[in-house]
C-alpha positions in Angstrom: 17.8 219.0 161.0 16.7 220.5 157.6 19.6 221.6 155.5 20.0 225.3 154.5 20.2 224.1 150.8 16.7 222.5 151.1 15.3 225.6 152.9 16.7 228.1 150.4 16.1 226.1 147.2 12.7 224.6 148.1 11.3 227.3 150.5 7.6 226.9 149.6 7.8 223.1 149.8 9.4 223.3 153.3 6.7 225.8 154.5 3.9 223.6 153.2 5.4 220.6 155.0 5.8 222.5 158.3 2.2 223.8 158.0 1.1 220.2 157.5 2.7 219.4 160.8 0.9 222.4 162.3 4.1 224.2 163.3 3.1 227.7 164.6 4.3 230.6 162.3 6.0 228.2 159.9 6.6 230.8 157.2 8.0 233.3 159.7 10.4 230.6 161.1 11.7 229.7 157.6 12.1 233.4 156.6 14.0 234.0 159.8 16.4 231.1 158.9 16.9 232.6 155.5 17.5 236.1 157.0 20.0 234.8 159.5 21.9 232.9 156.8 22.0 236.1 154.7 23.4 238.0 157.6 26.0 235.4 158.3 27.1 235.3 154.6 27.2 239.1 154.5 29.3 239.3 157.6 31.7 236.6 156.2 32.1 238.5 152.9 32.8 241.8 154.7 35.3 240.1 157.0 37.1 238.5 154.1 37.4 241.9 152.4 38.7 243.5 155.6 41.3 240.8 156.1 42.4 241.1 152.5 42.8 244.8 152.7 44.7 244.5 155.9 47.3 242.1 154.3 47.7 244.6 151.4 48.2 247.5 153.7 50.7 245.5 155.8 52.8 244.9 152.6 52.4 248.6 151.7 53.7 249.7 155.1 57.0 247.8 154.5 57.4 249.5 151.1 56.8 252.9 152.6 59.4 252.3 155.3 62.0 251.3 152.7 61.3 254.5 150.9 61.8 256.5 154.1 58.2 257.7 154.2 57.6 257.2 158.0 54.6 259.5 158.0 52.9 257.5 155.3 53.8 254.3 157.0 52.3 255.5 160.3 49.1 256.5 158.5 48.8 253.0 157.0 49.4 251.5 160.4 46.4 253.4 161.8 44.3 252.2 158.9 45.4 248.6 159.6 44.5 249.1 163.3 41.1 250.3 162.3 40.6 247.4 160.0 41.5 245.0 162.8 38.8 246.6 165.0 36.3 246.3 162.1 37.3 242.6 161.7 36.6 242.0 165.4 33.1 243.5 165.0 32.4 241.4 161.9 33.6 238.3 163.6 31.2 239.0 166.5 28.4 239.7 164.0 29.0 236.5 162.1 29.2 234.4 165.3 25.9 235.9 166.6 24.2 235.1 163.2 25.6 231.6 163.2 24.4 230.9 166.8 21.0 232.2 166.0 20.9 230.2 162.8 21.8 226.9 164.6 19.3 227.6 167.3 16.5 228.2 164.9 17.3 225.2 162.7 17.3 223.0 165.7 13.8 224.1 166.6 12.3 223.4 163.1 11.1 219.8 162.6 11.6 217.6 159.6 8.9 217.8 156.9 6.7 214.8 156.2 6.4 212.8 153.0 3.5 213.9 150.7 1.7 210.6 151.5 1.5 211.4 155.2 -2.1 212.4 156.0 -3.2 215.8 157.2 -4.5 215.6 160.8 -4.4 216.7 164.4 -4.5 213.4 166.2 -4.3 209.6 166.1 -7.9 209.3 164.8 -6.9 210.9 161.5 -4.1 208.4 160.8 -4.5 206.4 157.6 -4.6 202.6 158.0 -2.3 201.1 155.5 -2.6 197.4 156.6 -4.2 195.4 159.3 -3.8 191.8 160.3 -7.5 191.6 161.3 -9.3 193.0 158.3 -8.8 194.3 154.8 -8.3 198.0 154.4 -9.8 200.3 151.9 -8.0 203.3 150.4 -8.5 206.3 152.6 -9.5 204.4 155.7 -8.7 206.2 158.9 -8.4 205.0 162.5 -11.5 207.2 163.3 -13.9 205.5 161.0 -13.4 201.8 161.7 -11.8 199.5 164.2 -9.5 196.5 163.9 -10.5 195.0 167.2 -12.4 191.7 166.7 -15.8 191.3 168.3 -15.5 190.0 171.9 -17.9 187.3 173.1 -17.4 187.8 176.8 -16.1 190.1 179.4 -12.9 191.9 178.3 -10.3 192.2 181.1 -7.8 195.1 180.6 -4.1 194.2 180.8 -3.5 196.0 184.1 -6.1 193.8 185.8 -4.7 190.6 184.2 -1.2 191.7 185.4 -2.6 192.1 188.9 -4.5 188.8 188.8 -1.5 186.7 187.8 1.1 188.8 189.7 2.9 189.8 186.5 3.3 193.5 187.0 3.0 195.5 190.2 2.1 199.1 189.4 1.5 200.0 193.1 4.9 198.7 194.2 6.5 200.9 191.5 4.7 203.9 192.9 6.1 203.1 196.4 9.7 202.6 195.2 9.9 205.4 192.7 6.6 206.9 191.5 3.8 206.5 188.9 5.0 205.3 185.6 7.7 203.0 186.9 6.2 199.5 187.1 7.8 196.4 188.8 7.8 193.2 186.7 7.5 190.1 188.9 7.8 186.3 188.3 6.5 185.3 184.9 6.1 189.0 184.0 9.8 189.6 184.5 10.7 186.4 182.6 8.4 187.3 179.7 10.0 190.8 179.5 13.5 189.2 179.3 12.4 186.6 176.8 10.9 189.2 174.5 14.1 191.3 174.6 16.2 188.3 173.7 13.8 187.3 171.0 13.8 190.7 169.3 17.6 191.0 169.6 18.2 187.5 168.2 15.8 188.2 165.3 17.5 191.5 164.5 20.9 189.9 164.5 19.7 187.2 162.2 18.4 190.0 159.8 21.9 191.5 159.7 21.7 194.1 162.4 24.8 194.6 164.5 24.0 194.5 168.2 25.0 197.6 170.3 24.9 198.0 174.0 25.0 201.8 174.4 25.0 204.0 177.6 21.6 204.9 179.0 22.7 208.5 179.5 24.0 211.0 176.8 25.5 214.4 176.7 23.9 217.5 175.3 25.7 217.2 172.0 24.0 213.8 171.4 20.6 215.3 172.4 21.1 217.9 169.7 22.3 215.3 167.3 19.0 213.5 167.2 16.7 216.5 167.8 15.7 216.0 171.5 17.4 219.3 172.3 16.8 222.2 172.4 13.0 222.2 172.3 12.1 218.8 173.8 14.2 219.1 176.9 11.2 219.0 179.1 10.4 215.4 178.1 13.9 214.2 179.2 15.3 213.4 182.6 18.3 215.7 183.2 21.2 214.8 185.5 22.0 218.4 186.2 25.3 217.9 188.2 26.9 216.2 185.2 24.8 217.8 182.5 23.7 214.4 181.1 20.3 213.2 180.0 18.6 209.8 180.4 17.8 208.5 176.9 14.2 208.4 175.7 15.1 205.6 173.3 18.2 203.7 172.1 17.9 205.6 168.9 19.7 208.5 170.5 23.0 206.9 171.5 23.1 204.5 168.5 22.5 207.3 165.9 25.1 209.4 167.6 27.7 206.8 166.9 27.8 208.3 163.5 27.6 212.0 164.5 30.5 213.9 162.9 31.6 210.8 161.1 32.2 210.6 157.3 30.9 207.3 156.1 32.0 205.7 152.8 28.8 205.2 150.7 30.1 201.7 149.8 29.6 200.7 153.5 25.9 201.5 153.4 23.5 200.5 154.7 24.6 200.4 158.3 22.3 198.4 160.4 22.3 198.4 164.3 20.0 197.1 167.0 20.1 197.8 170.7 18.2 197.1 173.9 18.0 199.7 176.5 15.8 201.0 179.3 14.1 204.2 178.1 13.1 207.2 180.2 10.5 209.9 179.3 8.9 212.6 181.4 5.4 212.0 180.0 3.0 214.7 181.1 0.4 212.0 181.7 -3.3 212.2 182.0 -6.2 210.3 183.4 -8.5 207.7 181.8 -8.4 204.2 180.3 -6.1 205.2 177.4 -3.2 206.0 179.7 -3.5 203.3 182.4 -1.3 200.3 182.9 1.6 200.1 180.5 0.6 203.2 178.5 2.6 206.5 179.0 5.3 204.9 181.2 8.2 207.0 182.5 10.5 203.9 182.2 10.2 201.1 179.8 12.2 198.5 177.9 12.7 198.8 174.2 14.6 197.1 171.4 15.5 199.6 168.7 16.6 199.0 165.1 18.5 201.8 163.4 19.5 202.0 159.8 21.8 204.5 158.1 21.3 204.8 154.3 21.3 207.2 151.4 18.3 209.5 150.9 17.7 207.8 147.5 17.3 204.4 149.2 15.4 205.7 152.2 12.0 204.5 151.1 13.2 201.0 150.3 15.1 200.9 153.6 11.9 201.9 155.5 9.9 199.1 153.7 12.6 196.6 154.7 12.5 197.7 158.3 8.7 197.6 158.3 8.7 194.1 156.9 11.1 193.0 159.6 8.9 194.3 162.4 5.8 192.9 160.8 7.5 189.5 160.6 8.1 189.6 164.3 4.4 190.3 165.1 3.4 187.4 162.8 5.8 185.0 164.6 4.3 186.1 168.0 0.8 185.8 166.5 -0.1 189.3 167.6 -2.7 191.5 165.8 -1.4 194.7 164.4 -2.1 197.7 162.2 0.3 199.7 160.0 -0.5 203.4 160.0 0.5 206.6 158.2 0.9 208.7 161.3 0.3 212.4 160.8 2.3 213.2 164.0 5.5 211.7 162.6 7.5 212.0 159.4 
């Protein structure tokens, strides 16, 4: 969530960042936040004044009674009663402004770094680094490919999975539905081995391993930005008002929600393996077949809590850790500046 301080002190920068992410009516959204904050502050000031006057009048009533001025005391009592009614109205006004402010802030995304490219899709992402060829400044995904030339028939992974009985997509449809594959034999063993490999490597790099719940409450959903506007992408257990997690980032990050951390303890580094659940809208075609756009998948997450001043360095260290894993597995990779994320 963006802070009110950032929005009010760097309003134009925030608006430019939101427009870069193609947030509809970015300026109107920011101006509404500022307006609601102004209403909240005004209601709070008026409430403080009303309460202060009420205390003074209460003291004045006691003095009038000592002087025997009952009529004057009764008049002051009526004024105090009126102030109490005014205070109730101001409390309601402040609470309404606060609720609207929180709701609006929760719907405004973070703003990207200046180096994040402008774009509308994956083809506009800038390629920072590739294990398969040297990148030039300004290269985008859309104007070149990192896939090496193939000298024979290319078999997609879903056909390889069927050929060697590694993953059974049809059985997953039978048991649950599309997007819930069943891993079998060597496929299941490979999945388990990769999870252990990633966790062991993260622990060796100083990440504390966490085994969190796979369901979270609404407060945790708000804590990491899944709620209120991404609720449609989450599986909701309505009876208990709990949500299946889309990634371990949600429960792990919420460990530190409403917690004051001593800066001397930073950085805090955690890793976690969980099953993840997402209600992907899905579509047809080669780009979303097989293991793409699953509703349930396994993931090892790394989470790092650090100061804003050290965030860039922290990101580089995390990136180097993941790049090292891919090198150990001898897998090709690309590092992108993604216009869809911050």
